[in-house]
C-alpha positions, 0 to 999 in steps of 0.5 A: 502527522501519523494517526492510529486507530482508536480501538486499543485491540487493533494494531497500531502504527508502530506494529504495522511499521515493524511488520514493514521492517520485517519483510525485506522487499517492503523494507527495500521500498522504504514504506512508511505508515503515515495514517491509520483510521476508520477510513483505511491506511496510507503508506508513503514511499520515497523516490529512488533511482532504482525504480526507473524503468525508462531512463529517457522519461525517468518514470518508475516501473509499473511493477512498483505501482502494482506492489504499492497497490498490493502491499497497501491493501495488505496492510489495510487488512492487517490494520483492521486486525485481520490475518492475511495469508497471501494475495489471491488476485490483483488488478491494477489500472495505470492512469499516469506514469510515475515521475521522480517524487515521493509516492503515497498509497491509500487503501480501504477495505471493501469486504472482509470474509473468512476466506477472501477479503478485498481492499481498494487502493489509489497510488498518488504522486506528491501533488496527490495526482492519481497514478494508479488504482487497483483492487486486491483480493487476499486469502485469509488465515 
């Protein structure tokens, strides 16, 4: 079920999904906005074979998980009505390899500022097992 913010002046799920569709890499990842509320945002990403970096173990490349941390944090700020220019810093901790299955990224805002804003993210597998976590710092416009 898709939830959207209660405040009418904030971007809704349709606006955020259109922003995802406008960026070729985000579109290639097939990101879907599945939740927006006061606690943050949640994105879903379907599994695809192109994510695999270790064919023997069939696990996703860590850069995919890092991208989910970065993009989910970005969209959490966008959902709050903020304008993000670029990622200033990104830290990712890997907890488990991502095996075939759909992924979820949930993000929440830690700090908003006139120059830098910060969001934390968790990347989960289909069973809601933590695969990666991280923090992004974003340059504000």
